[in-house]
C-alpha positions as CSV (number, residue, x, y, z in Angstrom):
1,X,-75.4,-35.6,33.0
2,X,-74.7,-34.8,29.8
3,X,-72.9,-37.1,27.4
4,X,-71.1,-35.8,24.2
5,X,-68.8,-38.5,22.6
6,X,-65.9,-37.0,20.2
7,X,-64.1,-39.7,19.8
8,X,-65.2,-41.6,16.5
9,X,-64.7,-37.9,14.8
10,X,-61.1,-36.7,16.2
11,X,-60.7,-40.8,14.7
12,X,-61.6,-39.9,11.9
13,X,-59.7,-36.6,11.3
14,X,-56.5,-38.6,12.6
15,X,-57.1,-41.6,9.8
16,X,-57.9,-39.0,7.1
17,X,-54.3,-36.5,8.4
18,X,-52.3,-40.7,8.3
19,X,-53.8,-41.3,5.3
20,X,-52.6,-38.1,2.6
21,X,-49.4,-38.0,4.7
22,X,-48.6,-41.5,5.2
23,X,-45.7,-41.7,2.1
24,X,-41.9,-41.3,3.2
25,X,-40.2,-38.3,3.1
26,X,-37.2,-37.0,3.3
27,X,-35.9,-33.8,5.0
28,X,-37.0,-30.9,3.0
29,X,-39.7,-33.3,1.1
30,X,-43.2,-31.9,1.4
31,X,-46.0,-33.0,3.5
32,X,-49.2,-33.0,1.8
33,X,-52.4,-31.4,3.1
34,X,-55.9,-31.9,4.2
35,X,-58.4,-30.6,0.5
36,X,-59.9,-27.1,1.7
37,X,-63.0,-28.4,0.5
38,X,-63.6,-31.0,2.7
39,X,-66.7,-31.4,3.8
40,X,-67.2,-32.3,7.5
41,X,-71.2,-32.5,8.7
42,X,-71.6,-32.8,12.7
43,X,-74.3,-33.4,14.8
44,X,-74.4,-33.5,18.8
45,X,-77.7,-34.9,20.4
46,X,-77.4,-34.4,24.3
47,X,-79.8,-35.9,27.2
48,X,-80.6,-35.7,30.1
49,X,-79.8,-39.0,32.3
50,X,-80.9,-38.9,36.3
51,X,-80.1,-41.5,39.0
52,X,-78.9,-41.4,42.4
53,X,-76.4,-44.9,41.7
54,X,-74.6,-46.4,39.2
55,X,-77.5,-49.2,38.2
56,X,-79.9,-45.7,37.8
57,X,-77.7,-43.5,35.9
58,X,-76.5,-46.4,33.2
59,X,-80.9,-47.5,32.8
60,X,-81.3,-43.9,32.2
61,X,-78.6,-43.8,29.4
62,X,-80.0,-46.6,27.7
63,X,-83.6,-45.1,28.3
64,X,-81.8,-41.8,26.9
65,X,-79.8,-43.3,24.8
66,X,-79.1,-43.0,20.5
67,X,-81.0,-45.9,19.5
68,X,-79.6,-47.4,16.1
69,X,-81.3,-50.6,14.6
70,X,-83.6,-51.4,17.6
71,X,-79.8,-51.2,20.1
72,X,-79.4,-49.0,23.0
73,X,-76.6,-47.0,23.4
74,X,-74.6,-44.6,25.6
75,X,-73.4,-42.1,22.3
76,X,-73.4,-42.6,18.9
77,X,-71.4,-41.6,16.0
78,X,-72.2,-42.5,12.7
79,X,-69.9,-41.9,10.0
80,X,-68.9,-42.2,5.5
81,X,-65.6,-41.2,4.4
82,X,-64.7,-42.4,1.2
83,X,-61.4,-41.6,-0.2
84,X,-59.0,-42.9,-3.4
85,X,-55.3,-41.3,-3.8
86,X,-52.2,-41.9,-6.0
87,X,-48.5,-41.7,-6.0
88,X,-45.2,-41.9,-7.5
89,X,-42.6,-43.6,-6.3
90,X,-39.5,-41.7,-6.4
91,X,-36.3,-43.0,-5.4
92,X,-37.1,-43.7,-1.3
93,X,-39.4,-41.4,-1.2
94,X,-43.3,-40.9,-2.6
95,X,-45.3,-38.2,-3.9
96,X,-49.3,-38.3,-4.0
97,X,-50.2,-37.0,-7.4
98,X,-54.3,-36.9,-6.7
99,X,-56.7,-37.7,-3.7
100,X,-60.0,-37.9,-3.6
101,X,-62.4,-37.4,-0.6
102,X,-66.0,-37.7,-0.2
């Protein structure tokens, strides 16, 4: 069985999308777009597990899964996102005037 966790990357993408489009807009207002130079590094490390019972599979996953700070995990996602944004309010609308993501 191979274990792959894409949930954290998905949550990061959704969070970034919501952040960039969070201003209230009226019909016809332009929606903010993600920066084209946004860099995303993704690495997948797979590991095999064997077992014929749930306990054997769980034990194998803890033994062979990723380790971080002396702890064992079935899967592990490490990520860093830093963002700053500036906006201007105009009546019922707001507009992001600058976004920095690193």
